[in-house]
N, C-alpha and C positions, 0 to 999 in steps of 0.2 A: 042963567046961571043953576038953576036945580035940577037943567039936563046934563049938566058936567054931572056932576056931585052924582046922579044917580047912575051913571055911565061907568064912572071909574069904581065906585062900589061892584059893579057885575064883573069888572073884570080881573077881581082878587084870587090870588089862587094860593092852596094847601102847600106848603114844603113838607113832603113827605121823607126826606133823605134821614132826618135824625132817625124815626120809625123805623126805617130798614137799617142803621146804625142798632138801634136797641133790638131788633131781631135776632141781627148778627151776634149782638153781643151773648143776648139769651142761648142763643144753637154754640157757641163757644162753652157758657158756662156749661151747660145740661152735658156736652161732649166730655167736658173734662171730671163734672161731678160724676158721671157716668159710671160705676166700676163693674168688672167684666172678672166675675167668679168661674173659675176652673175649680169643679166638686171635684173631692177626690172620690172613686166610688171602685167597687168591686166591675170591671169589666167583664159581659160574657162572654163566654167562650164557646164556641160550636165544635161539635164536630164534623171533621172537614171529612168529607165522603171518600176524598184518593187518599187518605191514612189510613192505615190498618191500624195505628195503636192510636186508645184513648188518654191523655196524659189529664185527662181533667180531675182537677183535684176539689174536694170539696171548702170550703171555707174554717177556720178554727170560728166556733160560735160561742159567745158569751151571751148569758141569758141577765137578765136585771129586772127582778118582780119587782112589785111594789110593795114588797118586803121589806126591802134594802138591800137586801144579799145579792150577792153577787156569784153565780153559779154557771159551772163550765160541765157539761154532759151532766146533769144532776147535783153534782156536787159541789158544795160550798167552799167557794175560791176566798184569799186577799187579793187584795189588787196586789202587792209585791211579789206574786206568782204569776203574772200577767205576761211579762215581756220573756222571761225564763220560758214559758211555754212555747211561746210566740218562737224564739230563739229554736227551742230543740224541736220545733214541728218540722223544719225542712230546712238542711245545712245548705245545700245547692241552689234552692229556689225561694225566693221572699215567700213566703203565707198571706193570703187576704183572709181580713178578719171581718168577722159579722156579728154586729152588736144588738141584739134582740130587747127592747125597754118596752116594758107593759107598761100601759097607762098609770100613773098614779108613782113612778117609778121619781128616783133624784136626779134632777137632769145633771146635776153637779157630777153624781158617779158615772154617767153614762159619758161625761168628759176625760175625768181621770181615765174611764178605762181604756179610752181610744187615744190618749198620751199614752199611756203605758205601751199598749199596742206599736204605735208609732215607734217609741224608745226599743223596743225588741227588734226591730225591724222588719215592721208589717207592711206589703208592696201598696194597699189599701185598707180603708176602713170604712164599714157600713152599716149606717143605720136602719132597723127595720122594726116595726110594732112586733110585739111577742103575744103569738095566739094561744089562749091558751084552751 
């Protein structure tokens, strides 16, 4: 009688189908939870050797030093002046905007500058570190 008990216990199998179900559920969860972000930035435009004209336009730059001011070409401006500057930059083509931020500058101010630039009709807004 002891032989039968030992033989029956040796033939036991582990059911892995719940584990496979769990793996598929986790896979679906991670696929759904993953966010695919398309970052808006300034696209590089390289000069085409076949064309003789160069229509590369410098981006409109705003500087945010640690002092909390907003500078455009070295002059202090206000947030309300950003959208009109962007609109007046180019009537036929949407300009690209470059916001140079120094360490210690307010992040909220950088966000407000980006929002105002987009309201003014900017094509793209890019953040960059301010080199002093």
